[in-house]
N, C-alpha and C positions, 0 to 999 in steps of 0.2 A: 503493499500499500505506500502511495505517496503522501507526503505531508500535506501538500497544497497542489492544486491543481487550477491554473488560469485558463479559462475557456472563453471562446468567442472575441478574442482580441485580435487586432491587426498587428502581427510581429514585424516590427521593423528593426532588422539586426544587419547594418551594413558590414560587419565583420565576415559574415557568412553569406551575404548576398540575398538575405531574405526579406521579402515584402509580401505577406500573405496571412489569411486568416488561419491560426494554428493554435493549437493548445501548447501550454508550457507546464512540464511536471517539475516538482520540486521536492526534495527530501534532504534532511540534515543540513539544511541551509546551503545546498548546491542544486545548480540545474541538472536534471535527470534526463532531459530530452525535450524536443520541439516536434510535434506531430499531432495525431488524433487520439485521444485516450477517453474511454468511458468515465463518468462521474464516479461510478463505483469503484474506480480504482484509487481514489484519494479520501483522506479523512476530511479534507475541507476543499471546498470548490469555490472559486471567485469567478462569477459569471459576468462577462463584459458583453457590450453590444457594439463592437467595432472600434473601441478606443484603441490607441496605439500602446503596444507594449514593447519597450525599448530597454537596452541596457542601462544600467543605472548611470545617470550623467556625472562627467567628471569635470570638475571646475579647476582648470590648469593654474589658475593664478588668484590667490586670495590671501587674506591675513587673519589667521584663526587662533593665534596665540593669546587665547581669551584671558582676561584679568590680569595677565602678566605683562601685557603691552597696551598702551593706550589706541594703537591701531587695530587691535584684535577684536573679532566677532566671535560669538559662540559657534564652534566648528559644526554644530548641528543646525545653524540657522536655515539653511536651505534644504535640509533633509526631507521635509515634509513636500518639497517642490520637486523631487525627483533626482537631486544630487547626493550621491552615495559616496563619492569619494572627492576629496579636496586637496589641494597643493597648498601648502603654506610657502609663499614666495619669499623666503629669506627675511621674515621678521626677526629671526634670531641669528646671531653670528657665534663665532668660536667661544667668545667668553661667557655667553649666557644660554647656549644650546641646551644645557641640562634640564631647562624648564620644559623642553618638548615633551619628554616623556610624561610629565604630570598632566599636560593638556590632552595628549593622545588617549591615556589610560581611562579618562572619564568621558570620552566621546563615543557615540555611535558611529558616526561617520568615520570612514577610514581617511587617515590625514597622511599626506605624503610630504616629507620636508625638503625644501632647498635651504642650504645654510648660506647665509650673507658672506660675502668675501671680508667685509669690514668687521672689526672685532666685536662690536655690540649690535651688529645688524641694523635694524630700522627702528630699534626701541625708543631712541632719543630724537630721531631725525625731526619730526614735526614740532616737538617741543623746543628744540635748540635753535631750528632754523639753520642748523650746520649741514654741510654734506655728509654723506654717510662715513667717509673717512676724512676727518678735517686735515690730516697730514699723514705722512707715510707711517708713522707710528702704529696707526690703526690697522695696518695691512701686515700680517704675519704669515707668511706662505708656510711655514713649518708648523706653527701651532694650529693652523686651519687644516692641514694635512692630518695631524695627530687626532684632532677632534672627528674628522670625517672617518679616519680608521677606526675609532672607537665606536662609532654609531653607524652601523651598515644600513639602517633606514634611510639615510640621506641619498637621495637620487641625483643631486646636482648642486651647482654653485650659482647663487644669485649675485648680480652685480648691477649697479645702476650708473649709466652714463649720461652726463649731459651737464649743461651749466649749474643747474641746482642740485645735482646729485653727486657729481664727481669733482665739481669746481676745479681748483687749481692742479688738482693732480690729473686731469685729463683722461688719458687712456690707461694710466697706470692701474687702477683697479681691475679693469677687465684683462691686462696682461697678467697681473698676479693670479687671477682666477683661472686664465687659460693655462698657466703653467701647473697649477695644482690638478686641475681638471685632466690634464694630458697625462700626468704621472698616475693619477688614480681612475682614469677610464670613465669620467663623469661628463654630464651635460653642463652647458652653461645656460642660464636664463638671464638675458640682458634687457634691462629697462633703457628706453631711450626717451629723453626730453628734449628741450631746446639746446642748440649748439652753443659753444663747442663741447665735445667733437661732432663733427658731421655724421649722419646716419651711414654716409658712404664709408667713413674711416671704420665704424664699428662693424659693418657687414663684411669688409676686407678681412677683419680677424676672426670672425665667427666661422665655425666649422660646420659640415653636415650633421645634423641632428641637435645643434644648438638652437635655442628658442630666442627670438626677438619679440619682446613684450610691447604693447602698445603700437603695434605695427600699422594700425589704420588711423593713427592719430593725424591731426592737422599741424598746422604750423611750420616753421622753417625746415624741420626735419621730417616732414611727411614724405612718405614713399609715393604718394600721389604726384609729387614734383618730380620724380625720377622713375617712370614707369618701367623703363628697360632695365634699370638697375633691380627694381622689385622682382621682375621676371628672372633675373640672373641668381638672384638670392634663393628663389623657389627651385630653380634648376640645380643649384648647389646643394640643396637638401636642408636649408635653414627654414625652421618652422616658424611661420608667421602667426603669431597669436594676438588676439584682440586686447584682452586685459583692459576692458573698458573704463572702469572707475567712473567717476563723474566728468573728467575732462580729459581722458585719453582716448576718446573714440570721436571722430569726426564723420558725420554722416555724408557731408559733401565729398571728403577724401575717399571714403568707402565706396561711394557711388561711382567715382572715377575710376578707381582701381578695378572694381567688379566689371565695369563696362569695358575695360582694357584687358580682361582676362586675368586679373589677378585676385583670387580669392583667399580669405583667410585658411590656414590649415586647421587651426583650434580657435574656438570661442570661450572666452573666460571673462570674469568680472573685475579682478582687482578689488574684491570686496573689503571694505575696512569699516570701522565704526562710524566715519563721517559720510560714507555712501551708502550705508544699510537700507535707508528709506527710498532710495532712488534707484539702486542697481541690484539684480540679482541675475542668475543665468537665464532663466526663462525670459526675462525682459530683454537681455542682450541678444538672445537667439531671436526674439520677435522682430527687433530691429532689423536683422539681416533678413527676415522673412519678409519685412517691408521692402527691403532693397532688391528682392527677386530671388533669394537663395531658397531651393526647394526644402521642404520638411526633412526628406531623407539625408539630404547633404547637411542640413543642421544638425540631425542626430549623429551622422558620421563624425562631424567636428567636434562632438561633445562627448563621444564615447571611444571608438576604436583609434580615431586620430590622436586623441589625447593620451590614450593608453600606450600607444607607440611611441609617441613624444617622450613619455616617461620610462619606457623600457619595462612595463609591468604587463601581467597577464590579466586584463580585465577589460571593460567596455565591449563585452561580449556575451551572448546568451549560449555559448556552446556548452555542450556536455561536460559537467565536472566543474565549470566555472562557479564562483562563489554567486549566489541567487541574489544579486542587486538588480533591481528593476525599477524603471520609471514608466508609470502608466500616465500617458497624456491624452489630452483630446484637442483636436483642431477645432476650435469654438468659432462659430460665426458672430458677427458683429464688428463694426469698424473699430480700430484702434489707431491712436495718433501717438507717436512717440518722439522724443526730442532729444537734441545733445546740447552740450554746454554752449555751443556756437549760435543757438537759437534756430537751427535748422529742424525741420519736422519731417517725419515720414508717416505714411498711412496704409493700412491694410484692411481688407474686408475680413480677413480670418486672422486668427492668432492661437498660438500654443497655449494651453492651460493645463497645469498639473492636476491630476486627480487622486493619484495614490502613489506611494513609494513602498517598495518592498526591499528590506535590507537583511542580508543573510537569512533569507527565506521568510522573515517576518513582516506582515504588513504595517505600515506606519501611515495613519490616516492624515489627510490634510485638515489643519485646524481650521474651524468655521471662520475665525478672523482673517484666514489668508486666502480663503477661496476666492 
């Protein structure tokens, strides 16, 4: 007997090329198969009426060191909205990474950390208005390496480049991060804001599999100003991630890039305590739905593409995988969404979360969040 059977849903699993009405069988917190099963084969049956059944969504860029950082939100904040895995994008650095275990232990959501190249990560940045590494003393490659080796849960190194983030150090934080990443076989996740340095200089240093955050931003470092360079980055294998936040996504820049054949590889939020009421993964996905990205592609960008970017076995409903599932509805009704530049986009339909299943256990959408 299966523990749970989901019947009557439209399975969209880009990792397996599935888009069809099928049943999903679950036991012991894992997927047992996709097909047709009699109701009598399960202890519990969840009957759907064509709603989308997708792998649990992955937010590739957020800040969830809750209570230990002014940036952090509760890691389970988006769990009722279909997000079953979230990446903490460098909130912590080598000097304070020990906090991570305390946060991860109390969360239902799977948390995957990227460690910041700077000593204290982003813990003090918004409070002090200083760059991540005010001077070279905040960059210690040997200590960073030591902390990573002690914590195999770390999937990559976060670095922020730009006038506000790296300041007078320019490309040095990225250079140090790359040095350690090369030695340990890790990915880089690189934030970009206003120059200097130029986004072109950053792309020259990033390697295949490294992640460029805020890649559909506006301003002087927008990829929309250098379309061919953006295409080259994609061909090189650099992951173009949205990391929207309140001010890192330009709808005009996004429209131009998409119209010229450059789409995001992954969609994420850069969720923080200051953006909590304005940004979540479903809202960000709906912005790209308004820009003409199909639902299947949006699910691919927030499941298997994100899992591949992280090098983890997730984002798929294949047999044996953890039973993390997002049940979504394509709801009718016009929506209008905005960006920080004052641009708005409209769609007649939108994605709406209905139910999350984490480790085989249903987690209902709170009535206040419906």
